[in-house]
C-alpha positions in Angstrom: 28.8 -10.5 166.8 27.9 -13.7 168.5 25.4 -15.9 166.7 22.7 -15.5 169.4 23.1 -11.8 169.6 23.0 -11.4 165.9 19.9 -13.6 165.7 18.1 -11.5 168.2 19.2 -8.3 166.4 18.0 -9.7 163.1 14.5 -10.7 164.5 14.1 -7.2 166.1 15.1 -5.6 162.8 12.5 -7.7 160.9 9.7 -6.5 163.3 10.7 -2.9 164.0 13.0 -1.9 161.1 16.1 0.1 161.4 16.2 1.8 164.8 19.9 2.7 165.0 19.1 6.5 164.7 17.2 6.4 168.0 19.5 7.5 170.9 20.4 4.6 173.1 18.8 5.8 176.4 15.5 6.7 174.6 15.5 3.3 172.9 16.1 1.3 176.1 14.2 3.4 178.7 11.7 5.5 176.7 11.1 9.2 177.2 9.9 11.0 180.3 7.0 13.4 180.0 8.2 16.6 178.5 11.5 15.1 177.4 12.8 16.1 174.0 15.3 14.2 171.8 17.0 14.8 168.5 17.1 12.0 166.0 19.5 12.3 163.2 18.3 10.3 160.2 21.1 11.4 157.8 23.2 14.4 156.9 21.0 17.4 157.4 18.0 15.4 158.3 17.2 15.7 162.0 13.8 15.4 163.7 12.8 16.6 167.1 10.5 14.3 169.2 9.0 15.5 172.5 6.7 13.3 174.6 3.7 15.3 175.7 1.5 12.7 177.6 0.4 9.1 177.8 -3.3 8.3 178.5 -4.2 5.3 180.7 -4.9 2.0 178.9 -8.5 1.4 177.8 -10.4 -1.9 178.2 -8.6 -3.4 175.3 -5.2 -2.7 176.6 -4.4 0.2 174.2 -2.8 3.5 175.3 -2.9 6.8 173.4 0.6 8.4 173.3 0.7 12.0 172.3 4.0 13.5 171.2 5.4 16.4 169.1 7.2 15.7 165.9 9.1 18.8 164.7 6.6 21.0 166.7 3.4 19.3 165.4 1.3 17.2 167.8 0.8 13.6 166.8 -0.8 10.7 168.5 -0.6 6.9 168.1 -2.3 3.9 169.7 0.1 1.5 171.4 -0.7 -1.8 173.0 0.4 -2.0 176.6 1.3 -5.7 177.1 1.4 -5.2 180.9 -2.3 -4.5 181.0 -4.7 -7.5 180.7 -7.4 -6.8 178.2 -10.9 -6.9 179.6 -12.6 -7.2 176.2 -13.6 -10.7 175.3 -12.0 -12.0 172.1 -13.5 -14.4 169.7 -11.7 -17.4 168.1 -9.8 -16.5 165.0 -9.8 -18.3 161.7 -7.0 -20.9 161.7 -7.9 -22.9 158.5 -9.3 -20.8 155.7 -10.3 -23.9 153.8 -12.9 -25.0 156.3 -13.6 -21.8 158.3 -15.2 -18.5 157.3 -14.4 -15.4 159.3 -15.4 -11.8 159.4 -13.6 -9.8 156.7 -13.8 -6.6 158.7 -14.7 -5.1 162.1 -18.4 -4.6 162.7 -21.7 -6.1 164.0 -22.7 -9.5 162.9 -26.2 -8.4 162.0 -27.7 -11.6 160.4 -26.7 -15.2 160.1 -28.3 -16.7 156.9 -27.4 -20.4 157.4 -27.6 -22.9 160.2 -25.6 -26.0 161.2 -26.4 -28.9 158.8 -27.3 -26.8 155.8 -25.9 -27.9 152.5 -24.6 -24.9 150.6 -23.1 -24.2 147.2 -20.5 -21.7 146.1 -21.7 -18.1 146.4 -24.4 -18.9 149.0 -24.7 -16.0 151.4 -23.6 -17.1 154.9 -23.8 -14.0 157.1 -24.1 -10.2 157.0 -21.8 -7.7 158.8 -22.9 -4.2 159.4 -20.2 -1.5 159.7 -20.6 2.3 159.4 -24.2 1.9 158.2 -23.2 -0.3 155.4 -23.8 -4.1 155.1 -21.3 -6.6 153.8 -22.6 -10.0 152.8 -20.1 -12.9 153.2 -20.6 -15.8 150.8 -19.3 -19.4 150.6 -16.4 -19.9 148.3 -17.2 -23.6 147.5 -19.9 -26.2 147.8 -20.0 -27.6 151.3 -22.0 -28.4 154.4 -22.3 -26.1 157.4 -20.7 -27.8 160.4 -21.3 -25.1 163.0 -22.0 -21.5 163.7 -19.6 -20.0 166.3 -21.1 -16.5 167.0 -24.6 -15.2 167.5 -26.4 -12.4 165.7 -25.6 -9.0 167.2 -22.0 -9.9 168.2 -19.4 -7.3 167.6 -16.6 -8.9 165.5 -13.0 -8.0 164.6 -11.4 -9.0 161.3 -10.8 -12.8 161.0 -13.1 -13.7 163.9 -14.5 -17.2 163.2 -18.2 -17.1 162.3 -19.0 -20.3 160.3 -17.2 -23.6 160.2 -17.7 -25.8 157.1 -17.1 -29.5 156.5 
């Protein structure tokens, strides 16, 4: 192989794993609705995959793909990069030493500090509510609150930046 081709192959394999068992046309062009393919994983190990339908992308750019795997219906969520997401996204934590983010998806129900507050380790910073449970996020070290990036009531995803420390 040529160096550039091998490098591209290696990067692809790192992200998607071994895809050599997928038939070439299905790999490059995907399946048409109702199309069925056989994928041989090894001697005596063949799976049957049939594409049933693909739902339109939602506001976050995700599509639900429904397919049969050996006769059993399965569905997966797939990001459609050709669709621009209409859901606003919050800034993510880039420096965990000075930034505190949401540990999970949920609603930022209460912010317990304000900019300029001096805090010590284990001081509660904010509360996230998810599935009728509350998670209190605390400071990991003594510091001073530099700024608050989100308001109470904001829906957050994991690693969304909430509090910045000095």
